[in-house]
py3Dmol code that shows the C-alpha trace and the ligand (Angstrom):
import py3Dmol

protein = """\
ATOM      1  CA  MET A   1     -26.427 -18.483   6.049  1.00  0.00           C
ATOM      2  CA  LEU A   2     -26.238 -15.209   4.166  1.00  0.00           C
ATOM      3  CA  ILE A   3     -23.325 -14.146   2.021  1.00  0.00           C
ATOM      4  CA  ALA A   4     -23.586 -10.459   1.044  1.00  0.00           C
ATOM      5  CA  GLY A   5     -21.195  -8.533  -1.143  1.00  0.00           C
ATOM      6  CA  ASN A   6     -20.464  -4.896  -0.432  1.00  0.00           C
ATOM      7  CA  TRP A   7     -19.055  -3.493  -3.626  1.00  0.00           C
ATOM      8  CA  LYS A   8     -18.486  -0.035  -2.050  1.00  0.00           C
ATOM      9  CA  MET A   9     -17.494   2.614  -4.648  1.00  0.00           C
ATOM     10  CA  ASN A  10     -16.106   0.146  -7.194  1.00  0.00           C
ATOM     11  CA  THR A  11     -16.905  -0.770 -10.808  1.00  0.00           C
ATOM     12  CA  ASP A  12     -18.713   1.323 -13.396  1.00  0.00           C
ATOM     13  CA  VAL A  13     -22.150   0.256 -14.558  1.00  0.00           C
ATOM     14  CA  PRO A  14     -21.052  -2.103 -17.394  1.00  0.00           C
ATOM     15  CA  ALA A  15     -18.471  -3.747 -15.133  1.00  0.00           C
ATOM     16  CA  GLY A  16     -21.045  -4.065 -12.310  1.00  0.00           C
ATOM     17  CA  ARG A  17     -23.556  -5.652 -14.693  1.00  0.00           C
ATOM     18  CA  ALA A  18     -20.892  -8.137 -15.837  1.00  0.00           C
ATOM     19  CA  LEU A  19     -19.889  -8.907 -12.255  1.00  0.00           C
ATOM     20  CA  ALA A  20     -23.489  -9.579 -11.275  1.00  0.00           C
ATOM     21  CA  ARG A  21     -23.956 -11.856 -14.300  1.00  0.00           C
ATOM     22  CA  ASN A  22     -20.766 -13.720 -13.450  1.00  0.00           C
ATOM     23  CA  VAL A  23     -21.846 -14.183  -9.813  1.00  0.00           C
ATOM     24  CA  ALA A  24     -25.232 -15.587 -10.875  1.00  0.00           C
ATOM     25  CA  ALA A  25     -23.588 -17.837 -13.507  1.00  0.00           C
ATOM     26  CA  GLY A  26     -20.911 -19.001 -11.050  1.00  0.00           C
ATOM     27  CA  LEU A  27     -23.558 -20.022  -8.502  1.00  0.00           C
ATOM     28  CA  ASP A  28     -25.458 -21.799 -11.221  1.00  0.00           C
ATOM     29  CA  ARG A  29     -22.431 -23.708 -12.412  1.00  0.00           C
ATOM     30  CA  SER A  30     -21.380 -24.697  -8.908  1.00  0.00           C
ATOM     31  CA  ASP A  31     -22.020 -28.226  -7.658  1.00  0.00           C
ATOM     32  CA  ALA A  32     -22.709 -26.885  -4.145  1.00  0.00           C
ATOM     33  CA  ASP A  33     -26.221 -26.942  -2.736  1.00  0.00           C
ATOM     34  CA  PHE A  34     -27.233 -23.349  -2.014  1.00  0.00           C
ATOM     35  CA  SER A  35     -30.670 -24.178  -0.646  1.00  0.00           C
ATOM     36  CA  GLU A  36     -29.591 -23.020   2.841  1.00  0.00           C
ATOM     37  CA  VAL A  37     -27.500 -20.086   1.682  1.00  0.00           C
ATOM     38  CA  ASP A  38     -28.880 -16.692   0.662  1.00  0.00           C
ATOM     39  CA  VAL A  39     -26.602 -14.608  -1.530  1.00  0.00           C
ATOM     40  CA  ALA A  40     -26.902 -10.866  -2.031  1.00  0.00           C
ATOM     41  CA  VAL A  41     -24.904  -8.094  -3.699  1.00  0.00           C
ATOM     42  CA  CYS A  42     -24.912  -4.433  -2.685  1.00  0.00           C
ATOM     43  CA  PRO A  43     -23.648  -2.360  -5.620  1.00  0.00           C
ATOM     44  CA  PRO A  44     -23.484   1.441  -5.737  1.00  0.00           C
ATOM     45  CA  PHE A  45     -26.869   3.211  -6.099  1.00  0.00           C
ATOM     46  CA  THR A  46     -26.136   4.020  -9.704  1.00  0.00           C
ATOM     47  CA  HIS A  47     -25.905   0.332 -10.533  1.00  0.00           C
ATOM     48  CA  LEU A  48     -29.099  -0.953  -8.889  1.00  0.00           C
ATOM     49  CA  GLN A  49     -31.235  -0.910 -12.031  1.00  0.00           C
ATOM     50  CA  ALA A  50     -28.675  -2.587 -14.241  1.00  0.00           C
ATOM     51  CA  VAL A  51     -27.559  -5.115 -11.623  1.00  0.00           C
ATOM     52  CA  GLY A  52     -31.169  -5.921 -10.725  1.00  0.00           C
ATOM     53  CA  GLU A  53     -31.850  -6.663 -14.392  1.00  0.00           C
ATOM     54  CA  ALA A  54     -28.685  -8.759 -14.677  1.00  0.00           C
ATOM     55  CA  LEU A  55     -29.797 -10.785 -11.640  1.00  0.00           C
ATOM     56  CA  ASP A  56     -33.356 -11.243 -12.854  1.00  0.00           C
ATOM     57  CA  GLY A  57     -34.250 -14.920 -12.755  1.00  0.00           C
ATOM     58  CA  SER A  58     -31.369 -15.742 -10.402  1.00  0.00           C
ATOM     59  CA  SER A  59     -31.586 -16.330  -6.669  1.00  0.00           C
ATOM     60  CA  VAL A  60     -29.165 -13.482  -5.895  1.00  0.00           C
ATOM     61  CA  ALA A  61     -30.821 -10.669  -3.926  1.00  0.00           C
ATOM     62  CA  LEU A  62     -30.172  -6.984  -4.371  1.00  0.00           C
ATOM     63  CA  GLY A  63     -29.106  -4.673  -1.534  1.00  0.00           C
ATOM     64  CA  ALA A  64     -28.075  -1.047  -1.157  1.00  0.00           C
ATOM     65  CA  GLN A  65     -25.085   0.306   0.738  1.00  0.00           C
ATOM     66  CA  ASP A  66     -27.079   2.884   2.684  1.00  0.00           C
ATOM     67  CA  VAL A  67     -30.567   4.368   3.053  1.00  0.00           C
ATOM     68  CA  HIS A  68     -31.748   7.794   4.156  1.00  0.00           C
ATOM     69  CA  ALA A  69     -33.598   8.178   7.457  1.00  0.00           C
ATOM     70  CA  GLU A  70     -36.332  10.397   6.071  1.00  0.00           C
ATOM     71  CA  GLU A  71     -39.257   9.446   3.901  1.00  0.00           C
ATOM     72  CA  GLU A  72     -38.562  12.060   1.165  1.00  0.00           C
ATOM     73  CA  GLY A  73     -37.696  15.692   0.765  1.00  0.00           C
ATOM     74  CA  ALA A  74     -34.906  18.188   0.277  1.00  0.00           C
ATOM     75  CA  TYR A  75     -31.912  15.921   0.887  1.00  0.00           C
ATOM     76  CA  THR A  76     -29.757  16.439  -2.162  1.00  0.00           C
ATOM     77  CA  SER A  77     -27.997  13.267  -3.340  1.00  0.00           C
ATOM     78  CA  ASP A  78     -29.691  10.977  -0.792  1.00  0.00           C
ATOM     79  CA  ILE A  79     -31.694   7.864  -1.521  1.00  0.00           C
ATOM     80  CA  SER A  80     -34.870   6.909   0.299  1.00  0.00           C
ATOM     81  CA  ALA A  81     -36.130   3.507   1.419  1.00  0.00           C
ATOM     82  CA  SER A  82     -39.064   3.576  -0.988  1.00  0.00           C
ATOM     83  CA  MET A  83     -36.673   4.332  -3.867  1.00  0.00           C
ATOM     84  CA  LEU A  84     -34.760   1.228  -2.909  1.00  0.00           C
ATOM     85  CA  THR A  85     -37.766  -1.074  -2.598  1.00  0.00           C
ATOM     86  CA  SER A  86     -39.153   0.292  -5.902  1.00  0.00           C
ATOM     87  CA  ILE A  87     -36.001  -0.810  -7.676  1.00  0.00           C
ATOM     88  CA  GLY A  88     -36.063  -4.272  -6.111  1.00  0.00           C
ATOM     89  CA  CYS A  89     -33.794  -4.047  -3.085  1.00  0.00           C
ATOM     90  CA  THR A  90     -34.263  -6.504  -0.248  1.00  0.00           C
ATOM     91  CA  TYR A  91     -31.430  -5.334   1.967  1.00  0.00           C
ATOM     92  CA  ALA A  92     -29.790  -2.064   2.973  1.00  0.00           C
ATOM     93  CA  ILE A  93     -26.470  -1.854   4.731  1.00  0.00           C
ATOM     94  CA  VAL A  94     -26.733   0.601   7.621  1.00  0.00           C
ATOM     95  CA  GLY A  95     -24.007   2.054   9.832  1.00  0.00           C
ATOM     96  CA  HIS A  96     -21.030   0.742   7.915  1.00  0.00           C
ATOM     97  CA  SER A  97     -17.841   1.877   9.668  1.00  0.00           C
ATOM     98  CA  GLU A  98     -16.841   3.851   6.567  1.00  0.00           C
ATOM     99  CA  ARG A  99     -20.080   5.865   6.910  1.00  0.00           C
ATOM    100  CA  ARG A 100     -19.444   6.316  10.617  1.00  0.00           C
ATOM    101  CA  GLN A 101     -15.851   7.350   9.987  1.00  0.00           C
ATOM    102  CA  TYR A 102     -16.099   9.563   6.875  1.00  0.00           C
ATOM    103  CA  TYR A 103     -19.551  11.004   7.424  1.00  0.00           C
ATOM    104  CA  ASP A 104     -19.638  11.074  11.207  1.00  0.00           C
ATOM    105  CA  GLU A 105     -22.719   8.933  11.192  1.00  0.00           C
ATOM    106  CA  SER A 106     -23.898   8.647  14.781  1.00  0.00           C
ATOM    107  CA  ASP A 107     -25.705   5.778  16.491  1.00  0.00           C
ATOM    108  CA  ALA A 108     -28.852   8.016  16.498  1.00  0.00           C
ATOM    109  CA  GLU A 109     -28.660   8.359  12.724  1.00  0.00           C
ATOM    110  CA  VAL A 110     -28.042   4.649  12.302  1.00  0.00           C
ATOM    111  CA  ASN A 111     -31.092   4.037  14.480  1.00  0.00           C
ATOM    112  CA  ALA A 112     -33.263   6.357  12.350  1.00  0.00           C
ATOM    113  CA  LYS A 113     -32.122   4.569   9.206  1.00  0.00           C
ATOM    114  CA  VAL A 114     -32.873   1.176  10.688  1.00  0.00           C
ATOM    115  CA  VAL A 115     -36.361   2.349  11.630  1.00  0.00           C
ATOM    116  CA  GLN A 116     -36.939   3.768   8.142  1.00  0.00           C
ATOM    117  CA  ALA A 117     -35.659   0.594   6.433  1.00  0.00           C
ATOM    118  CA  ARG A 118     -37.936  -1.513   8.600  1.00  0.00           C
ATOM    119  CA  ALA A 119     -40.918   0.696   7.913  1.00  0.00           C
ATOM    120  CA  HIS A 120     -40.497  -0.084   4.189  1.00  0.00           C
ATOM    121  CA  GLY A 121     -39.840  -3.773   4.574  1.00  0.00           C
ATOM    122  CA  LEU A 122     -36.141  -3.473   3.765  1.00  0.00           C
ATOM    123  CA  VAL A 123     -33.915  -5.739   5.823  1.00  0.00           C
ATOM    124  CA  PRO A 124     -31.234  -3.601   7.461  1.00  0.00           C
ATOM    125  CA  ILE A 125     -27.753  -5.106   7.621  1.00  0.00           C
ATOM    126  CA  VAL A 126     -26.665  -3.242  10.749  1.00  0.00           C
ATOM    127  CA  CYS A 127     -22.912  -2.931  11.039  1.00  0.00           C
ATOM    128  CA  VAL A 128     -21.116  -2.762  14.353  1.00  0.00           C
ATOM    129  CA  GLY A 129     -17.490  -3.176  15.259  1.00  0.00           C
ATOM    130  CA  GLU A 130     -14.678  -1.815  17.353  1.00  0.00           C
ATOM    131  CA  THR A 131     -11.486  -0.011  16.289  1.00  0.00           C
ATOM    132  CA  LEU A 132      -8.017  -1.379  17.071  1.00  0.00           C
ATOM    133  CA  GLU A 133      -7.700   1.129  19.899  1.00  0.00           C
ATOM    134  CA  HIS A 134     -10.914  -0.175  21.440  1.00  0.00           C
ATOM    135  CA  ARG A 135      -9.727  -3.741  21.182  1.00  0.00           C
ATOM    136  CA  ARG A 136      -6.328  -2.925  22.652  1.00  0.00           C
ATOM    137  CA  SER A 137      -7.867  -1.123  25.543  1.00  0.00           C
ATOM    138  CA  GLY A 138     -10.248  -3.975  26.286  1.00  0.00           C
ATOM    139  CA  ASP A 139     -13.332  -2.000  25.256  1.00  0.00           C
ATOM    140  CA  ALA A 140     -14.346  -3.972  22.186  1.00  0.00           C
ATOM    141  CA  GLU A 141     -17.346  -5.642  23.777  1.00  0.00           C
ATOM    142  CA  SER A 142     -18.701  -2.502  25.426  1.00  0.00           C
ATOM    143  CA  VAL A 143     -18.328  -0.571  22.153  1.00  0.00           C
ATOM    144  CA  VAL A 144     -20.222  -3.215  20.207  1.00  0.00           C
ATOM    145  CA  ARG A 145     -22.924  -3.409  22.877  1.00  0.00           C
ATOM    146  CA  SER A 146     -23.332   0.351  22.845  1.00  0.00           C
ATOM    147  CA  GLN A 147     -23.552   0.417  19.043  1.00  0.00           C
ATOM    148  CA  LEU A 148     -26.247  -2.230  19.186  1.00  0.00           C
ATOM    149  CA  GLU A 149     -28.108  -0.256  21.838  1.00  0.00           C
ATOM    150  CA  GLY A 150     -27.854   2.859  19.673  1.00  0.00           C
ATOM    151  CA  ALA A 151     -28.856   1.174  16.439  1.00  0.00           C
ATOM    152  CA  LEU A 152     -31.677  -0.981  17.764  1.00  0.00           C
ATOM    153  CA  ASP A 153     -33.178   1.224  20.478  1.00  0.00           C
ATOM    154  CA  GLY A 154     -36.942   1.053  20.034  1.00  0.00           C
ATOM    155  CA  VAL A 155     -36.721  -1.050  16.877  1.00  0.00           C
ATOM    156  CA  ASP A 156     -39.436  -3.615  16.585  1.00  0.00           C
ATOM    157  CA  VAL A 157     -38.242  -6.881  15.046  1.00  0.00           C
ATOM    158  CA  PRO A 158     -41.275  -9.084  14.463  1.00  0.00           C
ATOM    159  CA  ARG A 159     -39.441 -11.865  12.667  1.00  0.00           C
ATOM    160  CA  ALA A 160     -35.832 -13.044  12.710  1.00  0.00           C
ATOM    161  CA  ASP A 161     -35.441 -12.455   8.976  1.00  0.00           C
ATOM    162  CA  ALA A 162     -36.348  -8.763   9.401  1.00  0.00           C
ATOM    163  CA  LEU A 163     -32.888  -7.972  10.753  1.00  0.00           C
ATOM    164  CA  VAL A 164     -29.282  -8.851   9.965  1.00  0.00           C
ATOM    165  CA  VAL A 165     -26.355  -7.736  12.122  1.00  0.00           C
ATOM    166  CA  ALA A 166     -22.801  -7.643  10.727  1.00  0.00           C
ATOM    167  CA  TYR A 167     -19.904  -7.663  13.176  1.00  0.00           C
ATOM    168  CA  GLU A 168     -17.111  -5.901  11.365  1.00  0.00           C
ATOM    169  CA  PRO A 169     -14.035  -5.067  13.415  1.00  0.00           C
ATOM    170  CA  VAL A 170     -12.772  -1.830  11.862  1.00  0.00           C
ATOM    171  CA  TRP A 171      -9.172  -3.029  12.066  1.00  0.00           C
ATOM    172  CA  ALA A 172     -10.041  -6.016   9.838  1.00  0.00           C
ATOM    173  CA  ILE A 173     -11.851  -4.107   7.078  1.00  0.00           C
ATOM    174  CA  GLY A 174      -9.799  -3.875   3.916  1.00  0.00           C
ATOM    175  CA  THR A 175      -6.576  -4.717   5.765  1.00  0.00           C
ATOM    176  CA  GLY A 176      -6.179  -8.369   4.813  1.00  0.00           C
ATOM    177  CA  GLU A 177      -6.037  -9.131   8.521  1.00  0.00           C
ATOM    178  CA  SER A 178      -9.279 -10.835   9.519  1.00  0.00           C
ATOM    179  CA  ALA A 179     -10.360 -11.506  13.068  1.00  0.00           C
ATOM    180  CA  THR A 180      -9.442 -14.996  14.215  1.00  0.00           C
ATOM    181  CA  PRO A 181     -12.300 -17.483  14.223  1.00  0.00           C
ATOM    182  CA  THR A 182     -12.274 -17.305  18.052  1.00  0.00           C
ATOM    183  CA  GLN A 183     -12.375 -13.526  18.120  1.00  0.00           C
ATOM    184  CA  ALA A 184     -15.280 -13.601  15.647  1.00  0.00           C
ATOM    185  CA  GLN A 185     -17.161 -16.267  17.571  1.00  0.00           C
ATOM    186  CA  ASP A 186     -16.668 -14.484  20.919  1.00  0.00           C
ATOM    187  CA  MET A 187     -18.097 -11.223  19.634  1.00  0.00           C
ATOM    188  CA  HIS A 188     -20.912 -12.926  17.749  1.00  0.00           C
ATOM    189  CA  ALA A 189     -21.901 -14.618  21.015  1.00  0.00           C
ATOM    190  CA  VAL A 190     -22.015 -11.148  22.599  1.00  0.00           C
ATOM    191  CA  VAL A 191     -24.217  -9.852  19.813  1.00  0.00           C
ATOM    192  CA  ARG A 192     -26.481 -12.917  20.060  1.00  0.00           C
ATOM    193  CA  SER A 193     -26.926 -12.480  23.790  1.00  0.00           C
ATOM    194  CA  ASP A 194     -27.630  -8.754  23.367  1.00  0.00           C
ATOM    195  CA  LEU A 195     -30.339  -9.611  20.794  1.00  0.00           C
ATOM    196  CA  ALA A 196     -31.727 -12.278  23.134  1.00  0.00           C
ATOM    197  CA  GLY A 197     -32.159  -9.625  25.818  1.00  0.00           C
ATOM    198  CA  ARG A 198     -34.012  -7.410  23.354  1.00  0.00           C
ATOM    199  CA  TYR A 199     -36.074  -9.808  21.354  1.00  0.00           C
ATOM    200  CA  GLY A 200     -36.029 -13.118  23.234  1.00  0.00           C
ATOM    201  CA  GLU A 201     -33.837 -16.173  22.880  1.00  0.00           C
ATOM    202  CA  ASP A 202     -35.885 -17.860  20.119  1.00  0.00           C
ATOM    203  CA  LEU A 203     -35.856 -14.894  17.769  1.00  0.00           C
ATOM    204  CA  ALA A 204     -32.228 -14.034  18.551  1.00  0.00           C
ATOM    205  CA  ALA A 205     -31.136 -17.564  17.706  1.00  0.00           C
ATOM    206  CA  GLU A 206     -32.478 -17.115  14.215  1.00  0.00           C
ATOM    207  CA  VAL A 207     -31.197 -13.611  13.352  1.00  0.00           C
ATOM    208  CA  ALA A 208     -28.343 -13.862  10.808  1.00  0.00           C
ATOM    209  CA  LEU A 209     -25.097 -12.563  12.299  1.00  0.00           C
ATOM    210  CA  LEU A 210     -22.528 -11.877   9.581  1.00  0.00           C
ATOM    211  CA  TYR A 211     -18.835 -11.543  10.045  1.00  0.00           C
ATOM    212  CA  GLY A 212     -17.118  -8.896   7.919  1.00  0.00           C
ATOM    213  CA  GLY A 213     -13.474  -7.914   7.653  1.00  0.00           C
ATOM    214  CA  SER A 214     -11.092  -9.483   5.117  1.00  0.00           C
ATOM    215  CA  MET A 215     -13.137 -12.636   4.663  1.00  0.00           C
ATOM    216  CA  LYS A 216     -11.578 -14.444   1.696  1.00  0.00           C
ATOM    217  CA  PRO A 217     -11.880 -17.913   0.197  1.00  0.00           C
ATOM    218  CA  HIS A 218      -8.865 -19.087   2.231  1.00  0.00           C
ATOM    219  CA  ASN A 219     -10.271 -18.127   5.668  1.00  0.00           C
ATOM    220  CA  ALA A 220     -14.009 -18.341   5.007  1.00  0.00           C
ATOM    221  CA  ALA A 221     -14.485 -21.986   6.023  1.00  0.00           C
ATOM    222  CA  GLU A 222     -13.076 -21.479   9.493  1.00  0.00           C
ATOM    223  CA  LEU A 223     -14.890 -18.228  10.131  1.00  0.00           C
ATOM    224  CA  LEU A 224     -18.216 -19.532   8.791  1.00  0.00           C
ATOM    225  CA  GLY A 225     -17.740 -22.726  10.790  1.00  0.00           C
ATOM    226  CA  GLN A 226     -18.169 -20.883  14.103  1.00  0.00           C
ATOM    227  CA  PRO A 227     -21.481 -21.610  15.796  1.00  0.00           C
ATOM    228  CA  ASP A 228     -22.652 -17.985  15.942  1.00  0.00           C
ATOM    229  CA  VAL A 229     -21.346 -16.918  12.530  1.00  0.00           C
ATOM    230  CA  ASP A 230     -24.255 -17.154  10.106  1.00  0.00           C
ATOM    231  CA  GLY A 231     -22.626 -15.655   7.067  1.00  0.00           C
ATOM    232  CA  GLY A 232     -20.320 -12.943   5.788  1.00  0.00           C
ATOM    233  CA  LEU A 233     -20.329  -9.369   4.620  1.00  0.00           C
ATOM    234  CA  ILE A 234     -17.652  -9.380   1.971  1.00  0.00           C
ATOM    235  CA  GLY A 235     -15.865  -6.308   0.647  1.00  0.00           C
ATOM    236  CA  SER A 236     -12.939  -6.735  -1.701  1.00  0.00           C
ATOM    237  CA  ALA A 237     -13.449 -10.445  -2.293  1.00  0.00           C
ATOM    238  CA  SER A 238     -16.944  -9.689  -3.640  1.00  0.00           C
ATOM    239  CA  LEU A 239     -15.431  -7.747  -6.547  1.00  0.00           C
ATOM    240  CA  LYS A 240     -14.365 -10.958  -8.264  1.00  0.00           C
ATOM    241  CA  ALA A 241     -17.114 -13.429  -9.014  1.00  0.00           C
ATOM    242  CA  GLU A 242     -14.766 -16.320  -8.503  1.00  0.00           C
ATOM    243  CA  SER A 243     -13.772 -15.462  -4.951  1.00  0.00           C
ATOM    244  CA  PHE A 244     -17.282 -14.359  -3.972  1.00  0.00           C
ATOM    245  CA  VAL A 245     -18.792 -17.621  -5.255  1.00  0.00           C
ATOM    246  CA  ALA A 246     -16.035 -19.608  -3.535  1.00  0.00           C
ATOM    247  CA  ILE A 247     -16.979 -17.989  -0.197  1.00  0.00           C
ATOM    248  CA  ALA A 248     -20.644 -18.786  -0.819  1.00  0.00           C
ATOM    249  CA  GLU A 249     -19.629 -22.393  -1.508  1.00  0.00           C
ATOM    250  CA  HIS A 250     -17.842 -22.508   1.880  1.00  0.00           C
ATOM    251  CA  ALA A 251     -21.103 -21.310   3.453  1.00  0.00           C
ATOM    252  CA  THR A 252     -22.889 -24.372   2.114  1.00  0.00           C
ATOM    253  CA  GLU A 253     -20.548 -26.565   4.116  1.00  0.00           C
ATOM    254  CA  ALA A 254     -20.692 -24.609   7.357  1.00  0.00           C
TER     255      ALA A 254
END
"""
ligand_1 = """\
10
PEP
C -16.590 -4.352 4.441
O -16.197 -3.210 4.266
O -17.806 -4.529 4.706
C -15.664 -5.454 4.328
C -15.922 -6.554 4.970
O -14.526 -5.245 3.528
P -13.340 -6.264 3.259
O -13.921 -7.633 3.021
O -12.664 -5.761 2.063
O -12.463 -6.261 4.485
"""
view = py3Dmol.view(width=600, height=400)
view.addModel(protein, "pdb")
view.setStyle({"model": 0}, {"cartoon": {"style": "trace"}})
view.addModel(ligand_1, "xyz")
view.setStyle({"model": 1}, {"stick": {}})
view.zoomTo()
view.show()
């Protein structure tokens, strides 16, 4: 299981540092056994140094919310994979629907970012998910399959822990309306079978498939209890240590 928090463009640096400390302390205080649950937070780029320091000595991993596709160069404001590894990042979210929507990020760009993350040993958390229109028109599965094809085309995945896929239906992100456990499971099974076709059944069985989209403490147990749901990518509920830790606790029981 992997529970990853996507803080998006929230908190300033002192508040982010405090949130990270509270997450680490909350996990420490908990009676749950986190030996089978990895926990990560993905703060804004500006916070990585401070949050990394706040998490030092804890088991919480650091992730970024994006990574640039090129090695280095004249890309004002962008952040490279080696910058992220040099500051202690393990993960990088790639292809989040907000990047696809607001920055027109294409599958080809997502693919280039996945390749670049992999080349630097960063674990990409590759986000896929359909819009409400796609779901209503019965195209959800084909959209997700085509996003996977775009993102993973030519990507070598030598070990299952080198890749994470997050299924995030766009209509569930930030809306308070999560997918039902059955909807999540059905699409996760599609993702798993797609990965099996690419990388073989054994490896695909071990790749962590996260569900994202209004996962909260009250619905986490049921979503995380689905056979192909291996964790969660958590947006707004990751901004309060209490709710984020509560979700991680549910993961220990799944
Ligand atoms: C997300 O944007 O990755 C997300 C899952 O957000 P929320 O939990 O707020 O729906």
